[in-house]
TILUMFI-202433 format. One line per field, with one value per residue (C-alpha): x, y, z; residue number from 1. Coordinates in nm, 4 decimals. Layout:
N
u = (X  ...)
v = (Y  ...)
w = (Z  ...)
pos = (NUM  ...)
end
This chain:
490
u = (-7.6273  -7.7109  -7.8121  -7.9476  -7.9449  -8.2827  -8.1563  -8.3586  -8.1793  -8.1659  -8.0027  -7.9448  -7.7109  -7.8875  -7.6357  -7.8910  -8.0274  -7.6775  -7.5851  -7.9224  -7.8978  -7.5346  -7.4559  -7.2246  -7.0558  -6.8018  -6.9546  -6.7986  -6.9163  -7.2669  -7.2623  -7.1911  -7.4859  -7.7005  -7.6094  -7.7025  -8.0433  -8.0983  -7.9989  -8.2442  -8.5284  -8.4782  -8.3992  -8.4236  -8.0997  -7.7273  -7.6642  -7.3527  -7.2201  -7.2644  -7.0895  -6.8015  -6.7441  -6.7522  -6.5087  -6.2697  -6.2876  -6.1864  -5.9040  -5.7646  -5.8041  -5.5871  -5.3025  -5.3465  -5.3431  -5.0150  -4.8737  -4.9545  -5.2775  -5.5222  -5.8706  -6.0330  -5.8473  -5.9445  -6.3137  -6.3121  -6.1604  -6.4143  -6.7029  -6.5831  -6.5305  -6.8802  -7.0446  -6.8543  -6.9403  -7.3154  -7.3036  -7.1239  -7.3760  -7.6613  -7.4774  -7.3984  -7.7223  -7.9517  -8.3265  -8.5683  -8.9346  -9.1783  -9.3666  -9.0448  -9.1323  -8.8196  -8.5823  -8.7821  -8.7574  -8.3788  -8.3531  -8.5537  -8.3404  -8.0187  -8.1481  -8.2364  -7.9171  -7.7279  -8.0258  -8.0551  -8.3836  -8.2331  -8.4929  -8.7522  -8.5688  -8.7351  -9.0785  -9.0349  -8.9090  -9.2233  -9.4461  -9.2555  -9.2833  -9.6559  -9.7203  -9.5318  -9.6778  -10.0261  -9.9930  -9.8055  -9.9873  -9.9339  -9.9083  -9.8653  -9.6072  -9.4265  -9.5096  -9.4835  -9.5446  -9.5819  -9.4510  -9.7370  -9.9852  -9.8201  -9.9135  -9.6769  -9.8323  -9.6021  -9.7187  -9.5069  -9.5844  -9.5581  -9.2585  -9.1164  -9.2742  -9.6213  -9.5780  -9.8566  -9.9828  -10.3393  -10.5013  -10.6655  -10.6111  -10.5655  -10.7150  -10.5838  -10.9368  -11.2131  -11.5844  -11.7548  -12.0570  -12.0751  -12.4063  -12.2554  -12.1462  -11.7711  -11.7465  -11.9186  -11.8790  -11.9245  -11.8922  -12.0295  -11.8241  -11.9121  -11.6191  -11.7276  -11.5389  -11.8259  -11.9279  -12.2303  -12.3202  -12.5022  -12.2658  -12.2359  -12.3211  -12.0395  -12.2160  -12.3714  -12.7429  -13.0016  -13.3270  -13.6048  -13.8124  -14.1283  -14.2610  -14.1337  -14.3023  -14.0867  -13.7747  -13.8797  -13.9557  -13.6062  -13.4412  -13.6638  -13.5603  -13.1920  -13.2741  -13.4679  -13.1736  -12.9461  -13.2022  -13.2224  -12.8427  -12.8426  -13.1341  -12.9488  -12.6578  -12.8888  -13.0751  -12.7526  -12.7001  -12.3852  -12.3183  -11.9825  -11.9226  -11.5708  -11.5753  -11.2891  -11.4792  -11.6899  -12.0046  -12.2609  -12.3682  -12.7310  -12.6236  -12.4125  -12.7136  -12.9236  -12.6406  -12.6081  -12.9840  -12.9515  -12.6593  -12.4025  -12.0376  -11.8834  -11.5494  -11.4714  -11.1812  -10.9808  -10.6666  -10.6935  -10.4075  -10.5905  -10.9159  -10.7259  -10.5706  -10.9177  -11.0499  -10.7727  -10.8126  -11.1933  -11.2850  -11.5105  -11.5500  -11.4884  -11.8202  -11.8190  -12.1989  -12.4337  -12.7081  -12.4812  -12.4224  -12.5289  -12.4996  -12.2290  -12.0066  -11.9702  -11.6567  -11.6332  -11.4288  -11.4713  -11.4482  -11.4383  -11.3535  -11.2401  -10.9536  -10.7436  -10.3725  -10.1594  -10.3375  -10.5092  -10.8206  -10.7861  -11.0234  -10.9109  -11.0625  -10.9436  -11.0060  -11.0706  -11.0968  -10.7967  -10.6683  -10.4271  -10.3359  -10.2266  -10.1062  -9.8319  -9.8698  -9.5163  -9.4819  -9.1795  -9.1303  -8.9165  -8.9718  -8.6177  -8.6642  -8.9991  -8.8254  -8.5352  -8.7801  -8.9638  -8.6359  -8.5412  -8.8866  -8.8735  -8.5385  -8.6899  -8.9998  -8.7909  -8.5555  -8.8527  -9.0165  -8.6841  -8.6953  -9.0583  -8.9606  -8.6409  -8.6430  -8.2694  -8.0455  -7.6743  -7.4810  -7.4068  -7.1260  -6.8780  -6.9052  -7.0323  -6.7840  -6.4870  -6.6060  -6.6455  -6.2948  -6.1501  -6.3294  -6.2443  -5.8740  -5.8972  -6.0904  -5.8280  -5.5564  -5.7701  -5.8083  -5.4395  -5.3066  -5.3486  -5.7185  -5.6122  -5.4805  -5.8206  -6.0036  -5.7628  -5.8253  -6.2026  -6.1438  -5.9470  -6.2249  -6.4738  -6.2554  -6.3200  -6.6691  -6.5594  -6.2670  -6.5073  -6.7345  -6.4417  -6.3326  -6.6822  -6.7065  -6.3783  -6.1978  -5.8504  -5.9030  -5.5771  -5.6519  -6.0071  -5.8993  -5.6360  -5.8933  -6.1566  -5.9174  -5.8108  -6.1751  -6.2820  -5.9981  -6.0735  -6.4108  -6.6725  -6.8111  -7.0491  -6.7828  -6.8131  -6.7270  -6.9479  -6.9156  -7.0224  -6.7658  -6.4996  -6.5019  -6.5219  -6.8453  -7.0869  -7.3335  -7.6102  -7.6077  -7.5897  -7.8985  -7.7291  -7.9054  -7.9315  -8.1346  -7.9452  -8.1177  -7.9546  -7.6012  -7.6538  -7.7711  -7.4870  -7.2204  -7.3740  -7.4211  -7.0683  -6.9081  -7.1055  -7.0367  -6.6643  -6.6328  -6.8181  -6.5921  -6.2800  -6.3794  -6.3783  -6.0670  -6.1307  -6.3778  -6.4933  -6.6744  -6.8914  -6.7271  -6.8219  -7.0505  -6.8671  -6.8850  -7.1510  -7.0209  -6.9628  -7.2486  -7.2191  -7.0304  -7.2512  -7.3026  -7.0751  -6.7547  -6.8427)
v = (14.9928  14.9566  15.2600  15.1862  15.4082  15.5612  15.6478  15.3769  15.2571  14.8972  14.8181  14.4431  14.1697  13.9078  13.7609  13.6929  14.0491  14.2023  13.9978  14.0621  14.4402  14.5028  14.5665  14.2804  14.3079  14.0223  13.7135  13.4650  13.6739  13.6716  13.2916  13.3240  13.5633  13.3011  13.0271  13.2629  13.3229  12.9500  12.8671  13.1328  13.0104  12.6411  12.6329  12.9998  13.0129  12.9372  13.1796  13.3274  12.9752  12.8718  13.1828  13.1800  12.8091  12.8547  13.1475  12.9436  12.6429  12.8687  13.0235  12.6785  12.5676  12.8594  12.7275  12.3780  12.5127  12.6937  12.3584  12.2149  12.0238  12.0093  12.1624  11.8252  11.6510  11.9301  11.9140  11.5314  11.5595  11.8285  11.6106  11.3124  11.5347  11.6901  11.3442  11.2200  11.5370  11.5008  11.1283  11.2134  11.4891  11.2378  10.9916  11.2351  11.4400  11.4002  11.3301  11.5796  11.5220  11.7665  11.8031  11.9022  12.2734  12.3655  12.2272  12.3959  12.7252  12.6903  12.6237  12.9422  13.1495  13.0219  13.1267  13.4781  13.5287  13.8390  13.9804  14.2847  14.1928  14.2088  14.1382  14.0502  13.7317  13.4946  13.6457  13.5985  13.2407  13.1493  13.2983  13.1150  12.7770  12.8232  12.9296  12.6377  12.3705  12.5090  12.4886  12.1544  11.8755  11.5020  11.3717  10.9960  10.8980  11.2321  11.5781  11.8946  12.2675  12.5448  12.8985  13.0277  12.9342  13.1813  13.5389  13.8156  14.1619  14.4565  14.7723  15.0493  15.1522  15.0078  14.7816  14.4448  14.2840  14.3840  14.1479  13.8920  13.5671  13.5610  13.2184  13.3170  13.5748  13.9534  14.1315  14.4725  14.5977  14.7750  14.7000  14.8252  15.0019  15.2327  15.0749  14.7266  14.5848  14.6252  14.3160  13.9776  13.6944  13.3300  13.4346  13.2150  13.3120  13.2954  13.3207  13.4400  13.4381  13.6037  13.9724  14.0974  14.3497  14.3662  14.2363  14.4450  14.2641  14.1825  14.3613  14.7084  14.7108  14.9839  15.0083  15.2346  15.3822  15.5764  15.6747  15.7335  15.4180  15.2002  15.3790  15.3146  14.9494  14.9097  15.0555  14.8483  14.5315  14.6132  14.6677  14.3387  14.1500  14.2968  14.2170  13.8557  13.8234  13.9592  13.7292  13.4227  13.5066  13.5675  13.2442  13.0414  13.1616  13.3637  13.6781  13.7624  13.7909  13.8143  13.8695  13.8474  14.0701  14.3858  14.4456  14.6919  14.9832  14.8683  14.5165  14.6724  14.8540  14.5317  14.3380  14.6169  14.5996  14.2240  14.2877  14.1167  14.2331  14.2424  14.3198  14.3258  14.2938  14.0610  13.9098  13.5546  13.4387  13.5785  13.4062  13.0735  13.1314  13.2156  12.8877  12.6963  12.8979  12.8869  12.5701  12.7640  12.6577  12.9210  12.9652  13.0803  13.0994  13.2511  13.0008  12.7200  12.8761  12.6281  12.6231  12.3519  12.5877  12.8369  12.8648  12.9456  13.1944  13.2942  13.6624  13.8892  14.2478  14.5666  14.7339  15.0386  14.9541  15.2661  15.4756  15.1809  14.9828  14.6051  14.3120  14.0381  13.6911  13.5083  13.2310  12.9673  12.6139  12.4436  12.6855  12.5543  12.9151  13.1747  13.5364  13.7225  14.0971  14.2413  14.5675  14.7931  15.1657  15.2122  15.1095  14.9666  14.7658  14.6263  14.5078  14.3509  14.1858  14.0353  13.8974  13.7482  13.5937  13.4434  13.2803  13.1325  13.0059  12.8533  12.6624  12.5254  12.4132  12.2464  12.0528  11.9507  11.8141  11.6443  11.6210  11.6033  11.8701  11.9406  12.1659  12.5241  12.7573  12.5988  12.2578  12.0568  12.2208  12.1323  11.7723  11.7494  11.8948  11.6353  11.3417  11.4617  11.4672  11.1014  11.0215  11.1955  10.9488  10.6589  10.8177  10.8767  11.0220  11.3812  11.3914  11.3598  11.7169  11.8436  11.6578  11.8055  12.1523  12.0912  11.9975  12.3189  12.5215  12.3999  12.5585  12.9015  12.8995  12.8842  13.1145  13.3755  13.3333  13.3974  13.6968  13.8517  13.8031  13.9887  13.6711  13.5621  13.3130  13.1185  13.0543  12.9475  12.7126  12.5436  12.5034  12.3608  12.1073  11.9865  11.9638  11.7602  11.5126  11.4615  11.5945  11.5197  11.6167  11.9000  12.1359  12.4855  12.8424  13.0416  13.3896  13.5635  13.4059  13.2945  12.9449  12.6106  12.4407  12.1630  12.3288  12.0718  12.1559  12.5298  12.4966  12.6287  12.4023  12.4088  12.1970  11.9249  12.0328  12.3808  12.2415  11.9760  12.2318  12.4744  12.2038  12.0908  12.4473  12.5623  12.2519  12.2788  12.6490  12.6104  12.3159  12.5062  12.8124  12.5902  12.4293  12.7677  12.8018  13.1436  13.4260  13.5411  13.8730  13.9969  14.2598  14.6197  14.7752  15.0039  15.3764  15.5784  15.7682  16.1417  16.3701  16.6462  16.9581  17.2475  17.5353  17.8358  17.6412  17.6747)
w = (1.0176  0.6503  0.4448  0.0967  -0.2130  -0.1140  0.2341  0.4160  0.7288  0.8581  1.1918  1.2339  1.3489  1.1333  0.8853  0.6106  0.6279  0.6111  0.3024  0.1408  0.1847  0.0810  -0.2834  -0.3879  -0.7291  -0.7338  -0.9047  -0.6568  -0.3602  -0.5091  -0.4783  -0.1052  -0.0739  -0.2494  -0.0004  0.2835  0.1207  0.0624  0.4211  0.5437  0.3196  0.3995  0.7718  0.8797  1.0800  1.0533  0.7656  0.9274  1.0018  0.6371  0.5015  0.7552  0.6889  0.3083  0.3330  0.5502  0.3125  0.0209  0.2273  0.3148  -0.0479  -0.1604  0.0578  -0.0874  -0.4447  -0.3668  -0.2544  -0.5978  -0.5246  -0.8135  -0.7581  -0.8458  -0.5591  -0.3155  -0.4146  -0.3876  -0.0361  0.0611  -0.0606  0.1462  0.4502  0.4174  0.3871  0.6915  0.8889  0.8152  0.9054  1.2332  1.3098  1.2812  1.5070  1.7891  1.7789  2.0798  2.0289  2.1859  2.2712  2.1097  2.4392  2.6221  2.6418  2.8389  2.5718  2.2944  2.4862  2.5119  2.1360  2.0656  2.3082  2.1430  1.7980  1.9219  2.1231  2.0150  1.8220  2.0501  2.2202  2.5706  2.8385  2.5726  2.4597  2.7103  2.6482  2.2726  2.3229  2.5215  2.2494  1.9716  2.1515  2.2147  1.8535  1.6951  1.9268  1.8474  1.4655  1.4712  1.2815  1.2484  0.8930  0.8726  1.1337  1.1377  1.2701  1.0647  1.1108  0.8532  0.9088  0.6866  0.9615  1.1996  1.1119  1.2250  1.2660  1.3456  1.5193  1.6694  2.0247  2.3767  2.4482  2.3388  2.6468  2.5170  2.2205  2.2476  2.0972  1.9672  1.9391  1.6156  1.3422  1.3342  1.0323  0.9344  0.8509  1.0377  1.0779  0.7580  0.9103  1.2169  1.3218  1.3566  1.6947  1.7620  1.9811  1.9635  2.2129  2.0993  1.7375  1.4601  1.1579  0.7880  0.5441  0.1993  -0.1279  -0.3130  -0.3376  -0.1409  -0.4076  -0.7413  -1.0050  -1.3189  -1.6422  -1.8835  -2.1703  -2.1807  -2.1058  -2.1387  -1.9445  -2.0738  -1.7936  -1.8816  -1.5369  -1.1800  -1.0466  -1.2722  -1.1465  -0.7872  -0.8657  -1.0155  -0.7020  -0.4725  -0.6555  -0.5850  -0.2177  -0.2033  -0.3495  -0.0807  0.1897  0.0671  0.0918  0.4494  0.5431  0.4079  0.6377  0.9339  0.8561  0.8722  1.2303  1.1546  1.3585  1.1959  0.8179  0.6776  0.3036  0.0538  -0.1945  -0.1537  0.0561  -0.0825  0.1421  0.1366  0.2399  0.5158  0.6606  0.6631  0.8314  1.0900  1.1530  1.2235  1.4649  1.2419  1.2437  0.8936  0.7268  0.3551  0.1064  0.3308  0.1784  0.0413  0.2684  0.5736  0.4743  0.4499  0.7946  0.9333  0.7956  0.9775  1.2975  1.3308  1.1404  0.8996  0.5364  0.2678  0.0836  -0.2800  -0.3236  -0.0661  -0.1573  -0.0319  0.3122  0.5830  0.9600  0.9311  0.7244  1.0102  1.2222  1.5913  1.7946  2.1596  2.0723  1.7660  1.8458  1.6720  1.8601  1.7987  1.7872  1.7437  1.4775  1.3075  1.3779  1.3554  1.4019  1.6421  1.5923  1.9041  2.1553  1.8913  2.0356  1.8729  1.6103  1.3466  1.2605  1.5162  1.5126  1.6948  1.7473  1.7691  1.9629  2.0235  2.0658  1.7549  1.3919  1.3579  1.6782  1.5564  1.2363  1.4284  1.6702  1.3714  1.2299  1.5689  1.6123  1.2622  1.3489  1.6665  1.4821  1.2018  1.4360  1.6317  1.3058  1.2097  1.5391  1.4747  1.1326  1.2564  1.6351  1.7025  1.8555  1.9024  2.1410  2.0336  2.1404  1.8952  2.0686  1.7719  1.5311  1.7577  1.7832  1.4034  1.3555  1.5950  1.4287  1.0762  1.1667  1.2736  0.9547  0.7359  0.8421  0.7146  0.3688  0.2965  -0.0275  -0.1327  -0.0444  0.3204  0.3050  0.1839  0.4655  0.7219  0.5725  0.6137  0.9792  1.0405  0.8724  1.1344  1.4017  1.2473  1.4071  1.7769  1.6904  1.5493  1.8544  2.0910  1.8839  1.8898  2.2666  2.3274  2.4385  2.3275  2.0398  2.0975  2.4670  2.3839  2.1018  2.3220  2.6013  2.3611  2.2067  2.5495  2.6720  2.3677  2.4249  2.7937  2.9125  2.6445  2.3058  2.4089  2.5495  2.4013  2.4905  2.7287  2.5746  2.8982  3.1309  2.8815  3.0364  2.8553  2.9699  2.8676  2.6287  2.6846  3.0570  2.9810  2.7582  2.4402  2.1894  1.8100  1.5658  1.3785  1.0546  1.0678  1.1088  0.8420  0.5878  0.6708  0.6176  0.2879  0.1552  0.2491  0.0986  -0.2273  -0.2863  -0.2036  -0.4456  -0.7173  -0.6876  -0.6833  -1.0135  -1.1888  -1.4101  -1.5595  -1.5283  -1.8698  -1.8642  -2.1490  -2.3708  -2.3009  -2.5612  -2.8068  -2.7249  -2.9078  -3.2146  -3.1479  -3.2526  -3.5164  -3.3964  -3.3023  -3.0632  -3.0098  -3.0961  -3.4639)
pos = (1  2  3  4  5  6  7  8  9  10  11  12  13  14  15  16  17  18  19  20  21  22  23  24  25  26  27  28  29  30  31  32  33  34  35  36  37  38  39  40  41  42  43  44  45  46  47  48  49  50  51  52  53  54  55  56  57  58  59  60  61  62  63  64  65  66  67  68  69  70  71  72  73  74  75  76  77  78  79  80  81  82  83  84  85  86  87  88  89  90  91  92  93  94  95  96  97  98  99  100  101  102  103  104  105  106  107  108  109  110  111  112  113  114  115  116  117  118  119  120  121  122  123  124  125  126  127  128  129  130  131  132  133  134  135  136  137  138  139  140  141  142  143  144  145  146  147  148  149  150  151  152  153  154  155  156  157  158  159  160  161  162  163  164  165  166  167  168  169  170  171  172  173  174  175  176  177  178  179  180  181  182  183  184  185  186  187  188  189  190  191  192  193  194  195  196  197  198  199  200  201  202  203  204  205  206  207  208  209  210  211  212  213  214  215  216  217  218  219  220  221  222  223  224  225  226  227  228  229  230  231  232  233  234  235  236  237  238  239  240  241  242  243  244  245  246  247  248  249  250  251  252  253  254  255  256  257  258  259  260  261  262  263  264  265  266  267  268  269  270  271  272  273  274  275  276  277  278  279  280  281  282  283  284  285  286  287  288  289  290  291  292  293  294  295  296  297  298  299  300  301  302  303  304  305  306  307  308  309  310  311  312  313  314  315  316  317  318  319  320  321  322  323  324  325  326  327  328  329  330  331  332  333  334  335  336  337  338  339  340  341  342  343  344  345  346  347  348  349  350  351  352  353  354  355  356  357  358  359  360  361  362  363  364  365  366  367  368  369  370  371  372  373  374  375  376  377  378  379  380  381  382  383  384  385  386  387  388  389  390  391  392  393  394  395  396  397  398  399  400  401  402  403  404  405  406  407  408  409  410  411  412  413  414  415  416  417  418  419  420  421  422  423  424  425  426  427  428  429  430  431  432  433  434  435  436  437  438  439  440  441  442  443  444  445  446  447  448  449  450  451  452  453  454  455  456  457  458  459  460  461  462  463  464  465  466  467  468  469  470  471  472  473  474  475  476  477  478  479  480  481  482  483  484  485  486  487  488  489  490)
end
């Protein structure tokens, strides 16, 4: 539970969130916080792994420095060990097909494990897999997916199991006019990036009116302009208008008369998602609006979610942007559910970009430690000690896992070493039973990209800190001169 200076409370088990929220003063510790942020931004998971590994590398380096090894030799050994570890990871990783929904589900569940979702974990995993496979696109020979095309909307109320995927976009706005329909089936959608109102001139203008008829003619002209705008929209065949700018009240009444549903002042990012979801083109001039520019959605409907009204644009044919409506009965739980879901979405996107996986539960780290020890003997010299230290650092991951699960770390480590010598490379610790089992069979899977990035980040930050000889702090500003004496003391 993190309480900030304003008294806001965050309850989380997400490593990146913990490091982001705590107030770190030490300059070297700040660098560890930075690698956690980078790991989170780049691959979305594995932040705790990166930080634990970096911390262990620095701890082992301290022992080597006490033995008289120079920091340059340690960093050179660490660099070789990191390169070898990444190469080994790529060799042992198992390819996964992007249409293998079951494997993708297991990857998502592994990422959300321990995030406090309980019975909601499987439900969230199914939603994450469906969302990512929907927004996935082929570019050249490779597939890619963008987290920006998955909109997350949080609303308190109901339970975690009421979280749902919308094959379209949710807009946090309401229908602009009470006379407009609140639900439209087979919607033909116009997306406008132009105001439906009379634009004010850039310079001041003055109109001299000498009789009431002229005044009426002036007002009628405004109304006619608004009517023309509404008729252009009706003429294009659109029955839903979503506008990034404002819609004048007179224009609203004409649109309502024509049975058109409209919403205004929609965020630019939402308009772009709507374009991807419905296939509509964003029109910047009403005169250019054609039938071909319209998008399609099976249903557009205004619904009340909690205390707010929202517009759901759903049932698009093949949307390349989707939305997830996250529900939970408590604000803190909604936030934690969002963090867990983001982790699941990120790891699935990592697999789409590089479709290889490794076993979790400390299995891959134990295998890397074993192979690095063999590699160290081939290097020889003083660098061998640094490579061996890197190998031992990998073992801190399964040791921490065992510790967190209430198991005895020494028993687990002995069991893991023995299993990796005799049984196979995917043996890890089952934290529920305390047994050493094959993680691929157990379905504890992690993306190769996450592990790769964690190894690189930890190695780089440890080497950077080791190369620091001295910390030079800026001098404190001189104290202010005392003011003139005064008051009763005189």
